[in-house]
N, C-alpha and C positions, 0 to 999 in steps of 0.2 A: 076508828081504830085500825092501825096497820095490822097485817097478819103477824102473829107471834113468830119468833125465830129462836132457834137453838144457838146458845152462845157459851163461852167459857166465863165463869164467874170467879173473880179473885175473892177468896174468903179469908185471906190472911189477917184481916183486921176484925174478924168475927170473934168476939170474946167467948162465945158459946162453943167454939170448936177447939179441939186439941191440935195445935200446930207447933212443931218444935222451933222452927225458925221463922218468926214473923217479919223478918227484914226482907224476905223474898216472897213473891207471889205464890199463892197456893190455889190452883184452879180446880173447879168442879164443874161438870156440865149443868147448865141452867137454861132458863127461858127469859127472853127479852120481850117486853110488852111496850108498844108505843101508842099512846093515846093522842089523838089529833083534836085540837080545839080551834075552831075558826074564830077569827076576830075581825072587827071593823076598825078603821082609823089608821093613824100614821104608825107604821111599824118601827120607825126610828125612836119612838118613845120608850121602847123596850131597852134601848142602848144607854139611856140616861140613868145616872145614880141620883136618886132624890136627896134633898137636904136632910130629910128624916129617913131613918133606916134602922134595921135591927142587925144583930150579929149573924142572923140566918139569911143567907142569900137565896133569892128565887132561882130556880133552875128550869131549863127548858131550851128548846131550839126554835128560833123564829124563822119561818119560811116567808120571806117578803113577797115573793111572786104569788103564792097561793093564799096569803094572809091567814096562815095557820101557825099555831104554837104546838110544838111537839114535845110531849112529856114521856120520857122513857124510864121504865122500871125493869130491873133485872133481879130475878130470884132463882135460887137453886131448887126450891120446892114451891111451885106456884100456889099462891094464897090470894084468892080474889078479894077477901075482906081487907087484907093488908094493903093490897094495891089500891083499892077504893079509898081507904083511909089516907094513904100517902097522896093520892091524886087530889082528894078534897083539900088536904093541908096545903099542897102546892098551889092549887087554884086560889085559895084564900090568901096565901102570901103574895102571889102575883097580883091579885086584885088590890091588896093593900099597897104594894109598891106602886102600881099604876095610879092609885088614888093620890099617893104622895107626889108622884111626878106631875099629875094633873094640877094639884095645888101649886106647885112651883111654877108651872107654865102659866096658870092664871095670875099669880102674883107678878110674874115677869111681864105678861101682857098688860096688866093694869098699870105698871110703871113705865111701859114703853113710850107713852105720849110725853111724859116728863123727861125721859132720857133723850128723846129726839129734840125736844124744845131746848134742852141744855146744850146739846151738840151744835144745833143751829145757832143758838145765841153766842156760844163760844167762838164759832167760826166767824160769825158776823163781827164780833168784837176784834178778832185778830185782823180781819180785812180792813176794818175802820182804822185800827191802830197803824197798820202798814200804810194806808192812804194818807193819814195825818203825818206820818214820818216823811213820806215823799213830798208832801206840801211844805213841810218844815225845811226841807233842803233848799227850796227856792229855785230848783232847776226845772226848766220846762220838760215835759214828757213828750217824746216823739211818738206819733201814732204808729201802730203796727203796719207793716207793708204788706 
């Protein structure tokens, strides 16, 4: 975990607070907590949107150099139980999204052999067709110089 730091928290969307004008930010002093989660593997997989997803998006910042995921929580009144609950929810959601991405990658990898064979077959057919067209012209081909 990074050291906590003091920040200004916009509470204008908090329904439990009396705020006259919710169209503008309303700041209160608060605390920011950043939990660092190390990971192994290809960090670019965090960038992909899986074919399966929910309406709730996973949040966090990926540090590619250190292979760490940073989850930040900001509260006006620090509450360790609430941070723990949110942190566990976020980790579960991120794990679910990474599982879906993994399924998509595995499905793609399983079909890769077929995709390559079709691409090679298609190119081979085009080259043969072009060669037959040249033969059909009956004009001798001059060798390259």
